[in-house]
C-alpha positions, 0 to 999 in steps of 0.5 A, spaced: 543 586 330 549 589 327 555 586 329 560 591 330 567 588 328 572 589 324 569 587 318 562 591 319 564 597 323 566 601 318 560 600 313 556 602 319 559 608 321 559 610 314 551 609 314 550 613 320 552 619 316 546 618 311 542 623 314 546 629 313 543 634 310 549 638 306 552 633 301 558 635 301 559 635 308 556 627 308 561 625 303 567 628 307 565 625 313 564 619 310 571 619 306 575 620 313 571 615 316 573 609 310 581 613 310 581 613 318 578 606 319 583 603 313 589 606 317 588 603 323 588 596 320 593 597 315 597 599 321 595 594 327 594 600 331 595 598 338 591 601 345 598 605 346 599 608 339 592 610 339 593 612 347 600 616 344 595 619 338 590 622 344 595 625 348 599 628 341 593 631 338 590 634 346 597 638 346 596 640 340 591 643 341 593 646 348 598 649 345 594 654 340 592 661 343 589 667 339 597 668 336 598 661 335 595 655 331 599 648 332 594 645 328 596 648 322 603 648 323 601 640 324 599 641 317 604 644 314 610 639 316 605 633 314 604 636 307 597 637 307 597 645 307 601 644 300 597 639 298 590 642 299 594 648 295 595 643 289 589 640 288 586 648 288 590 650 283 591 644 279 590 647 271 595 653 272 595 654 264 602 658 264 600 662 271 605 663 276 605 657 281 602 658 287 604 656 295 601 656 302 599 664 305 603 662 311 601 665 318 603 672 317 600 675 313 596 680 317 591 683 312 591 689 308 598 692 308 600 700 309 600 702 301 607 705 300 610 708 294 614 705 289 622 704 292 620 705 299 625 702 304 620 697 307 625 694 313 629 702 314 630 700 321 634 694 320 642 696 320 644 688 320 641 686 314 645 686 307 640 691 302 636 688 297 632 691 291 626 688 289 623 690 281 617 686 279 611 686 274 605 683 273 602 681 267 597 676 264 598 669 261 599 673 254 605 679 257 600 684 257 601 689 263 597 689 268 596 696 271 593 698 278 594 692 281 595 692 289 601 687 290 602 686 298 610 684 300 612 680 307 618 677 309 622 675 315 628 679 317 635 677 317 634 674 324 629 669 321 624 673 325 617 676 322 615 683 325 609 680 329 613 676 332 617 681 335 616 684 342 618 691 338 612 690 334 606 693 338 610 700 338 614 700 332 608 697 328 609 693 321 616 692 318 618 688 312 611 688 309 607 693 305 603 694 299 605 697 293 600 699 287 603 697 279 603 702 275 602 703 267 607 698 265 605 693 271 610 695 274 613 695 281 619 695 285 622 697 293 628 696 298 628 692 303 633 686 307 636 680 304 632 675 308 634 669 310 632 661 312 629 660 319 626 655 322 619 653 325 616 654 332 619 647 335 617 649 343 610 645 342 609 637 339 610 639 333 617 640 333 618 635 338 615 631 333 620 634 328 626 633 332 624 626 334 624 623 327 631 626 325 628 631 320 630 639 320 625 645 322 628 650 316 625 654 311 629 657 306 629 664 304 623 667 301 619 673 300 611 673 300 607 675 294 599 676 294 597 680 287 590 681 287 587 684 280 580 685 279 578 680 274 583 675 275 585 670 280 588 672 286 596 670 286 598 667 293 605 665 292 613 666 295 619 667 291 626 663 294 632 666 293 636 661 289 642 657 292 639 656 299 641 651 304 635 648 304 631 649 298 631 642 297 629 640 303 623 646 305 620 643 312 613 644 309 614 642 302 613 649 299 618 650 294 617 649 286 622 650 281 619 656 277 618 660 284 626 660 285 629 666 284 637 668 282 638 673 287 645 677 284 650 680 288 651 688 286 656 693 287 653 698 282 653 705 286 646 706 284 640 701 285 635 701 278 631 707 280 637 712 280 638 712 288 645 711 291 647 705 293 651 706 301 653 699 301 654 692 296 647 690 295 643 684 292 637 684 286 631 680 285 628 681 279 621 676 278 615 677 273 608 674 276 603 672 271 596 671 273 591 667 271 583 670 269 578 668 273 574 670 280 575 670 287 576 674 293 583 675 296 584 671 303 583 675 310 588 672 314 586 666 319 585 668 326 591 664 331 596 662 325 602 665 329 606 657 329 605 655 322 610 657 318 611 663 313 
C-alpha cells in the first residue's frame, strides 16, 4: 500500500497522470502538481489559508459573465499574462516588442480612410494626431497591411464599457491599411491612465495589498502583415504618472512614445486644427514568420487593456 504522506504524495499524484494520451497535457499537469505541492510545503499552508484560497477562486469564477472574465484579470495583476507573452516572444531580433491583447479587442474593426477621426463625438478630450509606419526588420515599408487600433477615452473607459455602445456603436477604434510607403495616420483624442475594475475579488486583493489599480495611458495596435508574425502591442505615452508601475506590468521601454504638444494651425496631413493638439509618432518593425491574428476571447471584459 502506498503511503500518502508529505514526502510521497507528490510522486504518487504525478504518477497518476502517466497514462495521459496527450504528451503536452501530461507534462503540463505533472509540472503543475509539482509546483502546487512545493508551494504548500514551502509556505506551511494552513487550513484557514487553503479555505480562503478556495473561496477566493470560487468568487472569482462567480464574478465571470459573458462580458467579464475575472480570471484573466487575476492573471494580469499577478504578471502571468505578460510572462506568457514574454516566453512566447523571446527572440524579437530587432522587431517591435509585444504586449498583451487586452479584453477590449472586439475582432476585425471597420476600415477607415487615413486621416479619419476615430473619436468624432468626444468633445472633452484633447485632440491627438497619430502618424505611424510598418516596416520589415531592414526598414523596408510594408504596404497594404491592416492595422487595428483601439484605446480608452479621456474618461478612462473603452467604448464597449459604456451604455451608449449599443446605440452609437464603436468609437476610438478602427482599422487602417498601410499605403505604399507603409504609412497610416489618423485623428483621435489623447487617452488617459485608468483603473482596472476593482469591484470583484481581484480588486479586493489589490486594495488589501496596498497596490494601486492604475494602467498608464496607451493606444493598442494589432499589425497583421502576410508573411510576418502578427504584432500585438501598446504604445504608451511618455510622462504618464503610472508608466513605471503599471498594475499589469505591460510597459516596455521601447513601447514608450514621446507625445508632443503642438499649436500648429494645421496637422501633418494639411487639415486645419481648431485647437492645440498632440502628435504621436511610432514605427512598427515586423518579424518574418507565419501565424494567425488573434480572435477576441469570449468574456474578457474585466481584463485591463
